[in-house]
BALOBA-1460 file (C-alpha; in Angstrom, 3 decimals):
// residues 194
<rec num="1" residu="l" x="62.703" y="-31.638" z="9.575"/>
<rec num="2" residu="g" x="65.725" y="-29.682" z="10.193"/>
<rec num="3" residu="e" x="69.785" y="-29.117" z="9.138"/>
<rec num="4" residu="i" x="72.411" y="-30.779" z="10.810"/>
<rec num="5" residu="k" x="75.829" y="-29.969" z="9.543"/>
<rec num="6" residu="l" x="78.919" y="-32.236" z="10.828"/>
<rec num="7" residu="t" x="82.499" y="-31.036" z="9.679"/>
<rec num="8" residu="g" x="84.834" y="-34.369" z="10.290"/>
<rec num="9" residu="k" x="87.717" y="-32.884" z="12.189"/>
<rec num="10" residu="g" x="90.566" y="-36.692" z="11.951"/>
<rec num="11" residu="d" x="89.464" y="-39.635" z="12.872"/>
<rec num="12" residu="y" x="88.199" y="-38.892" z="16.792"/>
<rec num="13" residu="e" x="86.141" y="-35.578" z="16.536"/>
<rec num="14" residu="i" x="83.434" y="-34.474" z="15.016"/>
<rec num="15" residu="d" x="82.008" y="-30.830" z="14.720"/>
<rec num="16" residu="v" x="78.283" y="-29.687" z="15.420"/>
<rec num="17" residu="t" x="78.300" y="-26.914" z="13.505"/>
<rec num="18" residu="e" x="74.712" y="-26.773" z="12.964"/>
<rec num="19" residu="y" x="71.294" y="-27.751" z="13.646"/>
<rec num="20" residu="v" x="68.322" y="-26.151" z="13.627"/>
<rec num="21" residu="g" x="64.958" y="-27.329" z="13.272"/>
<rec num="22" residu="a" x="61.582" y="-26.467" z="12.202"/>
<rec num="23" residu="l" x="59.029" y="-26.081" z="14.643"/>
<rec num="24" residu="g" x="56.069" y="-24.993" z="12.271"/>
<rec num="25" residu="d" x="54.710" y="-21.555" z="11.240"/>
<rec num="26" residu="g" x="58.472" y="-20.348" z="10.081"/>
<rec num="27" residu="e" x="59.696" y="-21.006" z="13.478"/>
<rec num="28" residu="k" x="62.720" y="-22.175" z="14.086"/>
<rec num="29" residu="a" x="64.888" y="-23.650" z="17.637"/>
<rec num="30" residu="a" x="68.498" y="-23.918" z="17.365"/>
<rec num="31" residu="f" x="70.309" y="-27.286" z="19.019"/>
<rec num="32" residu="s" x="72.953" y="-24.797" z="19.678"/>
<rec num="33" residu="d" x="74.089" y="-21.293" z="19.714"/>
<rec num="34" residu="s" x="77.350" y="-22.011" z="18.862"/>
<rec num="35" residu="p" x="79.506" y="-24.379" z="17.163"/>
<rec num="36" residu="f" x="80.748" y="-27.258" z="20.246"/>
<rec num="37" residu="v" x="83.192" y="-30.032" z="19.085"/>
<rec num="38" residu="i" x="82.775" y="-33.482" z="20.352"/>
<rec num="39" residu="e" x="85.664" y="-35.378" z="21.376"/>
<rec num="40" residu="n" x="86.467" y="-39.081" z="20.649"/>
<rec num="41" residu="v" x="83.550" y="-39.922" z="18.775"/>
<rec num="42" residu="n" x="83.054" y="-42.987" z="16.728"/>
<rec num="43" residu="s" x="83.458" y="-41.197" z="13.492"/>
<rec num="44" residu="y" x="82.409" y="-43.993" z="11.478"/>
<rec num="45" residu="l" x="79.357" y="-44.911" z="13.045"/>
<rec num="46" residu="a" x="78.564" y="-41.168" z="13.468"/>
<rec num="47" residu="a" x="78.737" y="-41.164" z="9.365"/>
<rec num="48" residu="e" x="76.388" y="-43.918" z="8.683"/>
<rec num="49" residu="m" x="73.988" y="-42.772" z="10.758"/>
<rec num="50" residu="i" x="74.062" y="-39.663" z="8.831"/>
<rec num="51" residu="r" x="74.852" y="-41.575" z="5.358"/>
<rec num="52" residu="e" x="70.792" y="-43.341" z="6.414"/>
<rec num="53" residu="a" x="69.497" y="-39.777" z="7.473"/>
<rec num="54" residu="v" x="70.519" y="-38.581" z="4.409"/>
<rec num="55" residu="e" x="68.885" y="-41.364" z="2.226"/>
<rec num="56" residu="a" x="65.775" y="-41.215" z="3.968"/>
<rec num="57" residu="y" x="65.742" y="-38.160" z="2.728"/>
<rec num="58" residu="e" x="66.326" y="-38.174" z="-0.387"/>
<rec num="59" residu="a" x="64.608" y="-41.546" z="-1.227"/>
<rec num="60" residu="s" x="62.004" y="-41.561" z="-4.255"/>
<rec num="61" residu="v" x="59.294" y="-42.443" z="-2.028"/>
<rec num="62" residu="q" x="60.281" y="-39.900" z="1.031"/>
<rec num="63" residu="s" x="58.651" y="-41.091" z="4.430"/>
<rec num="64" residu="p" x="58.721" y="-38.353" z="6.910"/>
<rec num="65" residu="a" x="58.492" y="-40.796" z="9.469"/>
<rec num="66" residu="a" x="61.686" y="-42.200" z="8.449"/>
<rec num="67" residu="v" x="63.785" y="-39.430" z="8.051"/>
<rec num="68" residu="k" x="62.848" y="-37.740" z="11.670"/>
<rec num="69" residu="a" x="63.605" y="-41.296" z="13.170"/>
<rec num="70" residu="a" x="67.090" y="-41.256" z="11.260"/>
<rec num="71" residu="v" x="67.691" y="-37.595" z="12.031"/>
<rec num="72" residu="y" x="66.552" y="-38.325" z="15.730"/>
<rec num="73" residu="k" x="69.105" y="-41.414" z="15.898"/>
<rec num="74" residu="v" x="72.260" y="-38.906" z="14.998"/>
<rec num="75" residu="l" x="70.956" y="-36.377" z="17.889"/>
<rec num="76" residu="a" x="70.762" y="-38.947" z="19.786"/>
<rec num="77" residu="f" x="74.098" y="-40.355" z="19.034"/>
<rec num="78" residu="l" x="75.958" y="-37.289" z="19.378"/>
<rec num="79" residu="g" x="74.379" y="-36.236" z="22.450"/>
<rec num="80" residu="k" x="75.319" y="-39.163" z="24.596"/>
<rec num="81" residu="e" x="78.721" y="-38.554" z="23.279"/>
<rec num="82" residu="t" x="78.896" y="-35.010" z="24.360"/>
<rec num="83" residu="l" x="77.338" y="-35.826" z="27.740"/>
<rec num="84" residu="s" x="80.247" y="-38.738" z="28.243"/>
<rec num="85" residu="a" x="83.070" y="-36.088" z="27.012"/>
<rec num="86" residu="y" x="81.458" y="-33.667" z="29.129"/>
<rec num="87" residu="n" x="81.026" y="-35.861" z="32.735"/>
<rec num="88" residu="r" x="84.732" y="-36.970" z="32.386"/>
<rec num="89" residu="k" x="85.787" y="-32.706" z="32.411"/>
<rec num="90" residu="f" x="84.278" y="-32.317" z="34.937"/>
<rec num="91" residu="q" x="84.815" y="-35.305" z="37.184"/>
<rec num="92" residu="s" x="88.309" y="-33.569" z="38.859"/>
<rec num="93" residu="i" x="85.909" y="-30.709" z="40.703"/>
<rec num="94" residu="a" x="82.870" y="-33.365" z="41.214"/>
<rec num="95" residu="p" x="83.927" y="-33.672" z="44.883"/>
<rec num="96" residu="g" x="83.993" y="-29.684" z="45.177"/>
<rec num="97" residu="i" x="80.521" y="-29.176" z="43.454"/>
<rec num="98" residu="q" x="79.194" y="-32.017" z="45.969"/>
<rec num="99" residu="m" x="81.016" y="-29.724" z="48.903"/>
<rec num="100" residu="l" x="79.348" y="-26.592" z="48.032"/>
<rec num="101" residu="e" x="75.743" y="-28.267" z="47.790"/>
<rec num="102" residu="e" x="76.073" y="-29.851" z="51.124"/>
<rec num="103" residu="n" x="77.787" y="-27.356" z="53.344"/>
<rec num="104" residu="v" x="75.590" y="-24.537" z="51.726"/>
<rec num="105" residu="l" x="75.930" y="-22.363" z="55.621"/>
<rec num="106" residu="g" x="79.294" y="-23.593" z="55.606"/>
<rec num="107" residu="s" x="82.501" y="-21.655" z="55.702"/>
<rec num="108" residu="m" x="84.935" y="-23.408" z="53.533"/>
<rec num="109" residu="s" x="86.903" y="-21.231" z="51.577"/>
<rec num="110" residu="i" x="86.661" y="-21.841" z="47.464"/>
<rec num="111" residu="k" x="90.806" y="-22.371" z="47.860"/>
<rec num="112" residu="k" x="90.241" y="-25.277" z="50.706"/>
<rec num="113" residu="i" x="87.166" y="-26.735" z="48.481"/>
<rec num="114" residu="a" x="89.461" y="-26.620" z="45.024"/>
<rec num="115" residu="a" x="92.062" y="-28.843" z="47.325"/>
<rec num="116" residu="a" x="90.070" y="-30.905" z="48.249"/>
<rec num="117" residu="c" x="89.974" y="-31.104" z="44.413"/>
<rec num="118" residu="g" x="93.447" y="-32.089" z="43.591"/>
<rec num="119" residu="v" x="93.448" y="-28.674" z="41.429"/>
<rec num="120" residu="s" x="94.615" y="-24.809" z="41.854"/>
<rec num="121" residu="c" x="91.974" y="-22.677" z="42.767"/>
<rec num="122" residu="g" x="91.906" y="-21.075" z="39.734"/>
<rec num="123" residu="c" x="91.235" y="-24.080" z="37.443"/>
<rec num="124" residu="f" x="88.572" y="-24.934" z="39.544"/>
<rec num="125" residu="n" x="87.155" y="-21.324" z="39.618"/>
<rec num="126" residu="k" x="87.141" y="-21.880" z="35.298"/>
<rec num="127" residu="l" x="85.889" y="-25.372" z="35.012"/>
<rec num="128" residu="f" x="83.161" y="-24.377" z="37.732"/>
<rec num="129" residu="r" x="82.281" y="-21.764" z="35.672"/>
<rec num="130" residu="q" x="82.145" y="-23.637" z="32.680"/>
<rec num="131" residu="y" x="79.976" y="-26.269" z="34.314"/>
<rec num="132" residu="s" x="77.422" y="-23.906" z="35.963"/>
<rec num="133" residu="g" x="78.058" y="-20.410" z="33.690"/>
<rec num="134" residu="q" x="78.645" y="-18.654" z="37.273"/>
<rec num="135" residu="s" x="81.533" y="-18.767" z="39.462"/>
<rec num="136" residu="p" x="81.538" y="-21.010" z="43.027"/>
<rec num="137" residu="l" x="80.807" y="-17.979" z="45.016"/>
<rec num="138" residu="q" x="77.800" y="-17.451" z="43.030"/>
<rec num="139" residu="y" x="76.790" y="-20.627" z="42.856"/>
<rec num="140" residu="r" x="76.506" y="-20.634" z="46.960"/>
<rec num="141" residu="i" x="74.761" y="-18.015" z="47.275"/>
<rec num="142" residu="e" x="72.435" y="-18.823" z="44.663"/>
<rec num="143" residu="l" x="72.022" y="-22.023" z="46.676"/>
<rec num="144" residu="k" x="71.990" y="-20.046" z="50.007"/>
<rec num="145" residu="m" x="68.678" y="-18.112" z="48.417"/>
<rec num="146" residu="n" x="66.933" y="-20.900" z="47.140"/>
<rec num="147" residu="m" x="67.041" y="-22.384" z="51.025"/>
<rec num="148" residu="a" x="65.925" y="-18.604" z="52.229"/>
<rec num="149" residu="k" x="62.990" y="-18.170" z="49.953"/>
<rec num="150" residu="n" x="62.081" y="-22.255" z="51.116"/>
<rec num="151" residu="m" x="62.122" y="-20.538" z="54.834"/>
<rec num="152" residu="l" x="60.300" y="-18.028" z="53.980"/>
<rec num="153" residu="s" x="57.262" y="-19.693" z="52.471"/>
<rec num="154" residu="d" x="57.343" y="-21.217" z="55.986"/>
<rec num="155" residu="s" x="54.959" y="-18.035" z="57.178"/>
<rec num="156" residu="s" x="55.700" y="-19.382" z="61.219"/>
<rec num="157" residu="v" x="59.458" y="-18.169" z="60.657"/>
<rec num="158" residu="p" x="59.994" y="-15.136" z="61.812"/>
<rec num="159" residu="i" x="62.225" y="-13.061" z="59.213"/>
<rec num="160" residu="c" x="64.844" y="-12.448" z="61.249"/>
<rec num="161" residu="d" x="65.148" y="-16.195" z="62.293"/>
<rec num="162" residu="v" x="65.548" y="-16.960" z="58.479"/>
<rec num="163" residu="s" x="68.684" y="-14.068" z="58.308"/>
<rec num="164" residu="e" x="70.222" y="-16.073" z="61.464"/>
<rec num="165" residu="a" x="69.963" y="-19.631" z="60.158"/>
<rec num="166" residu="l" x="71.490" y="-18.357" z="57.062"/>
<rec num="167" residu="g" x="74.545" y="-16.893" z="58.366"/>
<rec num="168" residu="f" x="73.510" y="-13.447" z="58.416"/>
<rec num="169" residu="t" x="75.018" y="-11.740" z="61.595"/>
<rec num="170" residu="n" x="72.269" y="-8.133" z="60.569"/>
<rec num="171" residu="c" x="69.110" y="-9.173" z="59.903"/>
<rec num="172" residu="a" x="68.833" y="-5.925" z="58.354"/>
<rec num="173" residu="y" x="71.445" y="-6.936" z="55.685"/>
<rec num="174" residu="f" x="70.063" y="-10.204" z="54.998"/>
<rec num="175" residu="c" x="66.650" y="-7.471" z="54.104"/>
<rec num="176" residu="r" x="68.701" y="-5.805" z="51.863"/>
<rec num="177" residu="f" x="70.654" y="-8.390" z="50.385"/>
<rec num="178" residu="f" x="67.902" y="-10.861" z="49.315"/>
<rec num="179" residu="k" x="65.971" y="-7.722" z="47.796"/>
<rec num="180" residu="k" x="69.221" y="-7.163" z="45.804"/>
<rec num="181" residu="k" x="68.925" y="-11.148" z="44.727"/>
<rec num="182" residu="t" x="65.635" y="-11.067" z="44.365"/>
<rec num="183" residu="g" x="64.137" y="-7.652" z="43.470"/>
<rec num="184" residu="m" x="61.985" y="-8.434" z="46.663"/>
<rec num="185" residu="t" x="62.196" y="-8.157" z="50.515"/>
<rec num="186" residu="p" x="61.492" y="-10.585" z="52.257"/>
<rec num="187" residu="s" x="58.013" y="-9.622" z="53.580"/>
<rec num="188" residu="e" x="57.066" y="-9.053" z="49.783"/>
<rec num="189" residu="y" x="58.525" y="-12.301" z="48.990"/>
<rec num="190" residu="r" x="56.487" y="-13.729" z="51.577"/>
<rec num="191" residu="q" x="53.426" y="-12.105" z="50.718"/>
<rec num="192" residu="n" x="53.646" y="-12.946" z="47.234"/>
<rec num="193" residu="r" x="53.875" y="-16.526" z="47.740"/>
<rec num="194" residu="y" x="50.132" y="-16.605" z="48.938"/>
């Protein structure tokens, strides 16, 4: 079934320290690699759901379906609360994320994007890294490489035209850069696609 360990922290926080669910054949899947805090959780409601799950598990006539349903109810509740807190945390940089995604080829600096969000460049970089696991510059490069892959999927577009469309001034540099990021030259990528 799995195990949930919860530790109450005051009236408004629950620290989810571990969830390990059995997959069968002795395999396990972790709900989280590390502990995380869900803030502003309705502690009473969460405690009540956990109590129901424990009661279903400890019942003399145990119903695996009832136990699973109770555990899934707790996980769904905690997941919803986590998503809500997650969205609030990154709300200040949402315009910057949108600017990066809509202007992949643009030359707007990260400093200007941060200013448009009303935060410092350092704050934007820190929050963005927490949000995506990479820096804004790495994210922009990833988006640009995805555009390159899409354009290279059309075999009629010459590689140098793809390079130019993406803002590279030198086709040979684009080919080296593409290989560094993908492990293949643009020609090899194109050939492997078909």
